[in-house]
C-alpha positions as MATLAB code, in Angstrom:
seq = 'MALLTDTIAGEYEALRRRAGLVDRSERGKLLLTGAEAKDFLHGQVTNEVLGLTAGTGCYAALLTHKGKMLGDLRVLDGGEAGLWLDTERSALQELFNMIRRFKLGRDVELEKRTLERALLSVVGPEARAVVPGAAALPGAEHAHVLGDVAGVPARLVVTDGGVDVLCDAGRADDVRASLVERGAVPVSEAAAEIVRVESGRPRFGLDLQPESVIPQEAGLNERAVSFEKGCYVGQETVARLHWRGKPNRHLRGLRLSAPVEAGAVLRLGEREVGTVTSPVVSPALGPIALALVRREAEPGAVLEVAAPPGDGAATDGVTASVVALPFGM';
ca = [
      10.167   -9.629  -11.771;
      10.246  -13.171   -9.989;
       9.595  -16.234  -11.835;
       6.977  -18.512  -10.684;
       8.471  -21.652   -8.853;
       7.309  -24.271   -6.436;
       8.317  -22.358   -3.421;
       6.678  -19.542   -4.461;
       3.299  -21.438   -5.708;
       3.423  -22.999   -2.677;
       3.797  -19.569   -0.699;
       0.958  -18.254   -2.546;
      -1.504  -20.918   -1.520;
      -0.672  -20.391    2.247;
      -1.519  -16.648    1.579;
      -4.501  -17.522   -0.176;
      -6.050  -20.456    1.665;
      -4.571  -20.441    4.923;
      -2.178  -17.202    6.813;
       1.157  -16.108    5.225;
       3.811  -14.184    7.314;
       5.439  -11.692    5.530;
       8.423   -9.640    7.481;
       7.464   -5.702    6.553;
       9.599   -4.255    9.237;
      11.491   -1.908    6.402;
       8.639    0.396    6.495;
       8.965    3.510    7.894;
       7.612    4.707   11.236;
       7.162    7.505   13.155;
       5.447    8.480   16.467;
       3.457   12.046   16.272;
       2.479   13.349   19.838;
       1.510   16.678   21.321;
      -1.773   18.293   21.953;
      -1.831   20.014   18.730;
      -0.564   16.318   16.520;
      -3.743   15.648   14.847;
      -5.216   18.701   14.209;
      -1.752   19.443   12.700;
      -1.670   16.300   10.578;
      -4.936   16.877    9.523;
      -4.313   19.841    7.366;
      -1.120   18.035    6.166;
      -2.958   15.072    4.579;
      -5.768   14.056    2.249;
      -8.040   11.706    4.541;
      -9.927   12.495    7.846;
      -7.702   12.604   11.030;
      -9.792   14.960   13.268;
     -12.540   12.514   13.516;
     -10.148    9.440   14.384;
     -10.598    8.161   18.048;
      -8.248    5.666   19.783;
      -8.109    2.419   18.205;
      -9.304    3.476   14.661;
      -7.112    4.893   11.600;
      -6.981    5.881    8.159;
      -4.864    5.703    4.922;
      -4.035    9.092    3.710;
      -1.931   10.286    1.163;
       0.958   13.200    1.255;
       0.494   15.437   -1.493;
       2.112   18.687   -3.346;
       0.439   22.252   -3.585;
      -0.190   20.919   -7.074;
      -1.919   17.541   -6.065;
       0.752   15.033   -6.869;
       1.680   12.351   -4.455;
       4.890   12.592   -1.994;
       3.791    9.539   -0.546;
       1.134    7.928    1.181;
       0.813    6.492    4.889;
      -1.114    4.511    7.334;
      -2.371    6.638   10.657;
      -3.200    4.870   13.799;
      -4.884    6.744   16.689;
      -3.383    5.415   19.578;
      -5.009    7.427   22.162;
      -2.560    8.968   24.609;
       0.541    7.195   23.345;
      -0.282    9.346   20.204;
      -0.397    8.860   16.258;
       1.321    6.149   15.032;
       2.242    6.683   10.797;
       3.783    4.202    9.037;
       4.809    4.210    5.391;
       6.903    3.060    2.431;
      10.647    3.652    3.504;
      11.050    5.688   -0.077;
       8.354    8.025    1.277;
       9.668    8.118    4.717;
      12.370   10.857    4.438;
       9.427   13.363    2.679;
       7.148   12.718    5.518;
       9.616   13.228    7.987;
      10.796   16.568    6.146;
       6.989   17.787    5.723;
       6.370   17.261    9.726;
       9.874   18.923   10.678;
       9.211   21.669    8.304;
       5.828   22.600    9.275;
       5.243   21.964   12.913;
       7.176   24.871   14.036;
       5.126   27.041   16.517;
       2.934   23.957   16.982;
       2.617   21.742   20.108;
       3.477   18.584   18.268;
       6.445   16.408   18.744;
       7.896   13.742   16.067;
       9.975   10.277   16.945;
      11.362    8.245   14.776;
      10.030    4.514   15.232;
      11.628    2.715   12.000;
      14.149    0.708   13.593;
      12.667    0.351   16.965;
       9.461   -1.301   15.995;
       8.845   -4.664   13.854;
       6.037   -4.874   11.584;
       4.662   -8.446   10.885;
       1.921   -9.164    8.009;
       0.032  -12.496    8.505;
      -2.176  -12.025    5.692;
      -4.882  -14.841    4.646;
      -8.172  -15.956    5.695;
      -6.737  -17.771    8.890;
      -4.984  -14.616    9.782;
      -7.091  -14.145   12.861;
      -7.016  -17.378   14.328;
      -3.196  -17.276   13.869;
      -2.939  -14.233   15.841;
      -3.767  -14.183   19.604;
      -6.310  -11.393   20.777;
      -7.037  -10.694   16.912;
     -10.809  -12.713   16.657;
     -11.962   -9.982   18.838;
     -10.715   -6.763   16.413;
     -13.310   -4.961   14.494;
     -13.840   -5.505   10.999;
     -12.779   -2.148    9.823;
      -9.604   -1.837    8.237;
      -7.369    0.116   10.600;
      -8.878   -0.641   13.351;
      -6.571   -1.976   15.805;
      -5.880   -2.487   19.817;
      -3.185   -3.603   22.589;
      -2.386   -7.234   22.487;
      -0.194   -9.789   23.616;
       2.145  -12.274   21.350;
       4.267  -14.718   23.047;
       4.243  -11.955   26.484;
       5.344   -9.543   24.287;
       3.240   -6.221   24.145;
       1.950   -5.550   20.533;
      -0.204   -3.660   18.437;
      -2.878   -5.787   16.630;
      -4.014   -3.820   13.689;
      -6.847   -4.871   10.692;
      -5.420   -4.942    7.275;
      -7.322   -5.792    3.848;
      -5.775   -9.139    4.057;
      -5.426   -9.601    7.547;
      -3.511   -8.653   10.310;
      -0.425   -6.870   11.224;
       1.266   -7.089   14.260;
       3.410   -4.182   15.556;
       5.785   -4.836   18.534;
       9.443   -3.999   19.744;
      11.972   -4.887   17.304;
      14.138   -6.584   19.886;
      11.476   -8.872   20.220;
      10.360   -9.583   16.882;
      12.073  -13.124   16.835;
      10.222  -14.228   19.387;
       6.906  -12.962   18.486;
       7.590  -14.411   14.688;
       8.673  -17.808   16.147;
       4.883  -17.724   18.109;
       2.835  -16.660   14.803;
       4.702  -19.740   13.301;
       4.107  -22.426   16.035;
       0.454  -21.314   15.591;
      -0.016  -21.794   11.957;
       1.543  -18.721    9.976;
       3.803  -19.658    7.126;
       6.611  -17.535    6.584;
       6.377  -16.254    2.964;
       8.643  -14.364    0.720;
       7.663  -10.848   -0.582;
       7.506  -12.089   -4.166;
       4.362  -14.073   -3.147;
       3.243  -11.361   -1.173;
       3.014   -9.069   -4.312;
       1.520  -11.726   -6.475;
      -1.641  -11.111   -4.206;
      -1.250   -7.566   -3.676;
      -0.995   -6.958   -7.781;
      -4.368   -9.618   -7.907;
      -6.016   -7.253   -5.182;
      -5.635   -4.032   -7.750;
      -3.399   -2.208   -4.546;
      -1.034   -0.053   -6.158;
       2.378    0.312   -4.122;
       4.042    3.713   -3.878;
       7.551    3.929   -5.446;
       6.589    0.666   -8.264;
       3.158    1.779   -9.107;
       3.257    5.333   -8.102;
       6.213    7.582   -8.600;
       6.689   10.457   -6.653;
       5.364   13.842   -7.666;
       3.665   12.325  -10.718;
       0.295   10.858   -9.807;
      -2.748   12.407   -8.241;
      -4.570   10.420   -6.189;
      -7.754    9.944   -8.483;
      -5.587    8.428  -11.532;
      -4.636    5.715   -8.825;
      -8.167    4.833   -7.564;
      -7.459    6.154   -4.053;
     -10.146    8.338   -3.529;
     -12.681    6.334   -1.912;
      -9.896    4.737    0.414;
      -7.562    7.861    1.094;
      -9.330   11.235    0.029;
     -12.150   12.884    2.231;
     -14.106   15.719    0.465;
     -15.767   16.955    3.643;
     -12.681   17.973    5.735;
     -10.976   21.053    5.516;
      -8.421   22.734    3.546;
      -5.174   20.476    3.039;
      -2.221   20.469    0.926;
      -3.117   20.012   -2.231;
      -6.563   19.836   -1.908;
      -7.931   22.434   -4.643;
      -6.566   19.982   -7.478;
      -7.940   16.913   -5.835;
     -11.593   18.372   -5.441;
     -11.541   20.115   -8.968;
     -10.561   16.984  -10.286;
     -13.019   14.546   -8.504;
     -16.123   17.317   -9.087;
     -15.600   18.423  -12.608;
     -12.842   16.864  -14.271;
     -12.186   13.309  -15.771;
      -8.414   12.011  -15.460;
      -6.396   11.588  -18.244;
      -5.038    8.461  -16.848;
      -6.460    5.586  -14.590;
      -4.763    2.498  -12.493;
      -5.644   -1.099  -14.508;
      -4.704   -4.346  -14.600;
      -2.758   -6.078  -17.261;
      -3.434   -9.803  -18.221;
      -0.075  -10.380  -20.053;
       0.122  -13.116  -23.114;
       3.712  -13.724  -21.810;
       6.063  -12.074  -18.961;
       7.877   -9.186  -18.930;
       9.852   -6.764  -16.961;
       8.827   -3.534  -15.025;
       8.992   -0.297  -17.541;
       8.035   -2.332  -20.674;
       5.948    0.298  -22.635;
       2.523   -0.115  -23.740;
       0.740    1.014  -26.785;
      -2.243    1.403  -28.672;
      -1.832    1.637  -31.893;
       0.782    3.998  -32.494;
       0.138    5.624  -29.651;
       2.031    4.916  -26.115;
      -0.356    4.819  -23.247;
       1.444    3.881  -20.078;
       4.478    1.379  -19.146;
       4.206   -2.155  -16.727;
       4.663   -1.735  -13.214;
       4.581   -4.725  -10.699;
       4.323   -7.493  -13.076;
       4.075  -11.109  -11.597;
       3.401  -14.502  -12.583;
       0.174  -15.539  -10.605;
      -0.567  -19.287  -10.143;
      -4.221  -18.445  -10.781;
      -4.177  -16.090  -13.323;
      -1.005  -16.224  -15.305;
       1.517  -13.085  -15.990;
      -0.573  -10.140  -15.010;
       0.756   -6.688  -13.826;
      -0.465   -3.291  -12.828;
      -0.416   -0.194  -14.989;
      -1.117    3.692  -14.926;
      -2.398    4.214  -18.545;
      -4.457    6.867  -21.030;
      -8.182    6.367  -20.102;
      -8.360    5.339  -24.369;
      -6.681    2.486  -23.224;
     -10.170    0.995  -21.379;
     -11.120   -2.283  -20.022;
     -11.012   -4.678  -22.654;
      -8.712   -3.010  -24.911;
      -5.329   -5.245  -25.972;
      -2.151   -3.267  -26.171;
       1.322   -3.931  -27.827;
       3.753   -4.405  -25.098;
       7.331   -3.110  -26.417;
      10.661   -3.195  -24.307;
      11.694    0.370  -22.670;
      14.059    2.435  -25.027;
      17.799    0.815  -24.498;
      16.275   -2.324  -23.211;
      17.020   -5.428  -25.031;
      14.749   -8.039  -23.693;
      12.681   -9.513  -25.618;
       9.023   -8.879  -26.056;
       7.707   -9.796  -29.525;
       4.163   -9.926  -30.066;
       3.432   -9.787  -26.299;
      -0.166   -8.201  -25.852;
      -1.838   -7.102  -22.796;
      -5.803   -7.194  -22.298;
      -6.801   -3.978  -20.263;
      -9.208   -4.923  -17.492;
     -10.879   -3.266  -14.478;
      -9.435   -3.867  -10.378;
      -9.530   -5.837   -8.831;
      -8.356   -8.909  -10.890;
     -11.188  -11.518  -11.401;
     -10.184  -14.704   -9.569;
];
């Protein structure tokens, strides 16, 4: 867990009040083309893909047949250019393998674009003013247009906190310099993580582990799942839990009495109910974290925090108050 320093506090201020610039080029990127690309992907992921039109997009999950998440991804409909997909690097190989395995016999072509495309995120209330052409973007998350930044063609994408700029990796330095000149403040991943945790958005590979989480447990049904589309891998489990069941776990926020490390154990009485994920120290809220906790650890519950087995980190007396997400500011 990154400690709160003056530098991180200043970067946090930029993200919350102005426009911070985060380089997220390490995210995995793929391009899916071919006459059957949209129909194919629609049958593999949790959200509505067939209904997308050029300039729109969605967030979706890739599941096992038992409904457990293998990864999550953003899908952007680029019209004749195809479907642009980006995902956490830790989920890229699983997504790539799935497409390559199941596209056989379909008019679908898959191209890697991770190294060829840069992704620069501008986050904050002034993001649209900083990114040229972004002021005209629709308000819906994942809406996107082709634009121009410093003479470099770029795809501008609406995010929950600002605007993403996708461009040729070889021209990323030019784009970055232009955004900084227009008012964006370069910030660290540590500062951006504080804002993400405050917003209650889980990150695959950190808060959500492969083949262990059903979307509803992570609070992703509204964002990532369509209950009106046709069949997709893992649909039966997801639909049954949504309509008839109650998830055993929920993604919650934790207000901590002191900073702790990821992996710390959470106990309600004598029972272990979860582990700490994504712990940060917020300039506004102090030590906070996310956690998937058992449903009996409801908002308002106070949990005991213990170090993971075999870890010598001191957690004596540290407690965690469970809160609903997002955190109240």
